[in-house]
C-alpha positions in Angstrom: -58.3 -103.8 35.0 -57.0 -100.4 36.1 -53.5 -101.3 34.9 -54.9 -102.3 31.5 -56.8 -99.1 31.2 -53.8 -97.1 32.2 -51.6 -98.9 29.7 -54.2 -98.4 27.0 -54.3 -94.6 27.5 -50.5 -94.4 27.6 -50.4 -96.1 24.2 -53.2 -93.8 22.9 -51.4 -90.7 24.1 -48.2 -91.8 22.5 -50.0 -92.4 19.2 -51.6 -89.0 19.3 -48.3 -87.3 20.0 -46.6 -89.0 17.1 -49.6 -88.2 14.8 -49.4 -84.6 15.7 -45.7 -84.3 15.1 -44.5 -84.4 18.7 -44.9 -82.0 21.5 -42.0 -79.7 21.0 -41.1 -80.2 17.4 -41.6 -77.2 15.1 -42.7 -77.1 11.5 -40.7 -79.4 9.2 -38.8 -77.3 6.7 -38.5 -73.7 5.6 -40.9 -71.9 3.3 -39.3 -73.3 0.2 -39.0 -76.8 1.5 -42.7 -76.8 2.6 -43.7 -75.5 -0.8 -41.6 -78.1 -2.6 -43.5 -80.9 -0.8 -46.9 -79.5 -1.9 -47.7 -80.4 -5.5 -50.0 -77.4 -5.7 -47.0 -75.0 -5.5 -44.7 -76.6 -8.1 -44.8 -73.7 -10.5 -44.3 -71.2 -7.6 -41.2 -73.1 -6.5 -39.9 -73.1 -10.1 -40.5 -69.4 -10.3 -38.8 -68.7 -7.0 -35.7 -70.6 -8.1 -35.6 -68.9 -11.5 -35.9 -65.5 -9.8 -33.0 -66.3 -7.5 -35.1 -65.9 -4.4 -34.8 -69.4 -3.1 -32.0 -68.6 -0.7 -33.8 -65.6 0.7 -36.9 -67.5 1.4 -34.9 -70.4 2.9 -33.1 -68.2 5.4 -33.8 -67.7 9.1 -35.6 -64.4 8.6 -39.3 -64.8 9.3 -41.6 -64.2 6.3 -45.2 -64.6 5.3 -45.9 -65.7 1.8 -49.1 -65.4 -0.1 -48.5 -68.4 -2.3 -50.3 -68.7 -5.7 -51.3 -72.3 -6.6 -50.5 -73.9 -10.0 -54.1 -73.0 -11.0 -53.4 -69.4 -10.2 -50.3 -69.4 -12.4 -52.2 -71.0 -15.2 -54.8 -68.3 -15.1 -52.1 -65.6 -15.0 -50.4 -67.1 -18.1 -53.8 -66.9 -19.9 -54.4 -63.4 -18.7 -51.0 -62.1 -19.9 -50.9 -64.2 -23.1 -47.5 -65.7 -22.3 -46.2 -69.3 -21.9 -44.8 -70.6 -18.7 -41.3 -70.6 -20.2 -41.7 -66.9 -21.2 -42.7 -66.0 -17.7 -39.9 -68.0 -16.0 -37.3 -66.5 -18.3 -38.2 -62.9 -17.3 -36.2 -62.7 -14.1 -36.9 -59.0 -13.5 -40.7 -59.4 -13.9 -40.6 -62.6 -11.7 -38.7 -60.9 -8.9 -41.2 -57.9 -8.9 -44.2 -60.2 -8.9 -42.9 -62.7 -6.4 -41.7 -60.1 -3.8 -45.2 -58.6 -4.0 -46.4 -61.8 -2.4 -44.0 -61.7 0.6 -44.5 -59.8 3.9 -41.9 -59.3 6.6 -42.4 -61.3 9.7 -44.6 -64.3 10.5 -48.2 -63.1 10.2 -50.9 -65.7 10.9 -54.2 -65.3 9.1 -56.0 -63.9 12.2 -53.3 -61.1 12.4 -53.6 -60.0 8.8 -54.7 -56.3 8.8 -58.2 -56.0 7.2 -59.1 -53.0 5.1 -55.7 -51.4 5.5 -52.7 -51.0 3.2 -50.5 -54.1 3.4 -47.0 -53.4 2.2 -45.0 -56.3 0.9 -41.2 -56.4 0.8 -41.1 -55.6 -2.9 -42.8 -52.3 -2.4 -46.3 -51.1 -3.3 -49.3 -52.2 -1.4 -52.5 -54.3 -1.5 -55.5 -54.7 0.8 -57.3 -57.6 2.4 -61.0 -57.7 3.3 -63.3 -60.2 4.7 -66.2 -61.0 2.3 -68.6 -63.4 4.0 -66.5 -66.4 5.0 -63.7 -65.5 2.5 -60.5 -63.4 2.9 -60.2 -61.4 -0.3 -57.0 -59.8 -1.5 -57.2 -56.7 -3.8 -53.9 -56.1 -5.6 -52.5 -52.9 -7.1 -54.4 -53.4 -10.3 -57.7 -53.9 -8.5 -57.8 -57.6 -9.3 -59.0 -59.9 -6.5 -57.7 -63.2 -5.1 -59.0 -65.4 -2.3 -57.0 -67.0 0.5 -57.9 -70.7 0.0 -55.8 -72.2 2.7 -54.3 -70.3 5.6 -51.5 -70.9 8.1 -49.4 -73.5 6.4 -46.5 -73.5 8.9 -42.8 -73.4 8.1 -39.7 -73.0 10.2 -39.1 -69.5 9.0 -42.6 -68.3 8.5 -46.1 -69.1 7.3 -47.7 -69.6 3.9 -51.3 -68.6 2.9 -52.3 -70.2 -0.4 -54.1 -67.8 -2.8 -56.1 -68.6 -6.0 -54.8 -65.8 -8.1 -51.4 -64.3 -8.7 -51.2 -60.8 -7.3 -49.8 -58.0 -9.5 -48.5 -54.7 -8.3 -50.0 -51.4 -9.6 -48.9 -50.3 -13.1 -50.9 -47.1 -13.2 -50.7 -43.9 -11.2 -53.8 -42.0 -10.0 -53.9 -40.0 -13.2 -53.4 -43.0 -15.5 -56.1 -44.9 -13.6 -58.5 -41.9 -14.1 -57.6 -41.7 -17.8 -58.5 -45.4 -18.2 -62.0 -44.9 -16.8 -64.3 -43.0 -19.2 -66.4 -41.9 -16.3 -63.6 -39.6 -15.2 -63.0 -37.9 -18.6 -64.1 -34.5 -17.3 -62.0 -34.8 -14.2 -59.0 -35.6 -16.4 -59.7 -32.6 -18.6 -59.9 -30.4 -15.5 -56.7 -31.8 -13.9 -54.9 -31.2 -17.2 -56.3 -27.6 -17.6 -55.3 -26.8 -14.0 -51.7 -28.1 -14.6 -52.0 -30.7 -11.9 -51.1 -33.8 -13.9 -47.4 -33.9 -12.9 -48.3 -33.4 -9.2 -50.9 -36.2 -9.1 -48.6 -38.5 -11.1 -45.8 -37.9 -8.5 -44.7 -40.3 -5.8 -47.4 -39.5 -3.3 -49.1 -41.3 -1.8 -52.3 -39.3 -2.3 -56.0 -40.0 -1.6 -58.2 -38.5 -4.3 -61.9 -38.1 -3.9 -62.8 -38.2 -7.6 -66.1 -36.7 -9.0 -67.6 -38.5 -11.9 -68.7 -36.9 -15.2 -72.3 -36.7 -13.8 -71.0 -34.9 -10.7 -69.3 -32.3 -12.9 -72.5 -31.8 -15.0 -74.4 -31.1 -11.8 -71.8 -28.6 -10.7 -72.0 -26.7 -14.0 -75.8 -26.5 -13.6 -75.4 -25.3 -10.0 -72.8 -22.6 -10.9 -74.5 -21.6 -14.2 -71.3 -22.2 -16.1 -70.4 -24.2 -19.3 -67.6 -26.7 -19.1 -65.4 -24.4 -21.2 -65.9 -21.6 -18.8 -65.0 -23.8 -15.8 -61.8 -25.1 -17.6 -60.7 -21.6 -18.5 -60.7 -20.4 -14.8 -57.5 -22.0 -13.8 -57.3 -20.4 -10.3 -60.9 -21.7 -9.4 -60.2 -25.0 -11.0 -56.9 -25.6 -9.1 -58.6 -24.5 -5.8 -61.5 -26.9 -6.3 -59.4 -29.8 -7.5 -56.9 -29.7 -4.7 -59.8 -29.6 -2.3 -60.4 -33.2 -3.5 -56.9 -34.4 -2.6 -55.6 -35.5 0.8 -51.9 -36.2 1.4 -51.2 -39.8 2.4 -52.9 -43.1 1.8 -56.3 -43.4 3.3 -58.4 -46.5 2.5 -62.0 -46.7 3.3 -61.5 -48.4 6.6 -59.2 -45.6 7.7 -61.2 -42.6 6.7 -61.7 -40.5 9.9 -65.5 -40.2 10.5 -67.1 -37.0 11.8 -63.7 -35.3 12.1 -62.0 -32.7 9.8 -60.1 -34.2 6.9 -57.5 -31.7 5.8 -56.9 -31.4 2.1 -53.8 -30.2 0.2 -55.9 -27.0 -0.7 -55.7 -26.2 3.0 -59.3 -26.4 4.0 -61.1 -29.5 5.4 -64.3 -31.5 4.9 -66.0 -34.1 7.1 -67.1 -37.6 6.3 -70.1 -39.1 8.1 -70.7 -42.7 9.1 -72.9 -43.0 5.9 -69.8 -42.0 3.8 -71.4 -38.7 2.9 -69.0 -35.8 2.7 -70.0 -32.3 4.0 -67.9 -29.6 2.4 -67.1 -26.1 3.5 -70.4 -24.7 2.0 -72.5 -27.4 3.8 -73.1 -29.2 0.6 -73.1 -33.0 0.7 -71.5 -35.5 -1.7 -71.8 -39.3 -1.4 -68.8 -41.6 -1.7 -70.2 -44.1 -4.2 -67.2 -46.3 -4.7 -64.1 -46.8 -2.5 -60.5 -48.1 -2.6 -59.6 -47.9 -6.3 -55.9 -48.7 -5.9 -53.2 -47.0 -7.9 -49.4 -47.0 -7.7 -49.2 -43.7 -5.9 -52.4 -43.8 -3.8 -56.1 -44.5 -3.8 -59.3 -43.1 -5.4 -62.7 -42.8 -3.8 -65.5 -41.9 -6.2 -67.9 -39.0 -5.5 -71.3 -38.3 -7.0 -70.9 -34.6 -6.5 -68.1 -32.1 -6.7 -67.2 -30.7 -3.3 -66.4 -27.0 -2.8 -64.1 -25.0 -0.5 -65.1 -21.6 0.7 -64.9 -18.9 -2.0 
């Protein structure tokens, strides 16, 4: 009986080993080969080949690919109003978009940085947040995508399937503000102060952007009209540059209860409640965060903050 039991468990162990792919065998195939065997990624594979990236993603260099499914590509085609053939024939666009989905190194899902800038090999950045049980990717155009399957292993990296194609930013901080009607006074002020070119530069910058309502409150507080404020270029420049921090600081990376130095030269502090205290001990609330742009990020304020006179 003992011999029979021993033999049974030996056969069972062998069966489990074969079913699991063997004890020491690694993943079967590189990133491209793994994607080719998965029918969900057929358009992605076609795009990778058309963009001339198949050899790169088949090499020995370890990579992490956020892989859009066929459904994700179908949604993109509808969003852009193009056919698959039109997309596939645009090699420059394909390369830009596909490289935006590739990270250097093998990064398993539990090692993806949350709330921080993630920089793909093609340049730019996006961020990943946990929302409930989902990992949500926000791309450079502030579109969101979910990771629907993680840690698909390949010999030269790992694949995380996503349900939407990511797109890099196509607007600077200034262009992003122009596109939002709630920042129309801010745009007028930046233009009057001669700061458009600076804020459209390479950066990156972090801008704490007051809404139109915030400017209305400031005018009432100072007893000025909008025209009077816009005419005072030295004051305008001083106030606006007090809202700009050099570097890319997403919400998760904002230093709390510590001085945040601005390009104007003075600092403000941010509390755990995301309320800013300026140099005049006035408070402003950060009411929206992490609006991504090509050269930085915008956090929205409900009040204009002021440096010392």
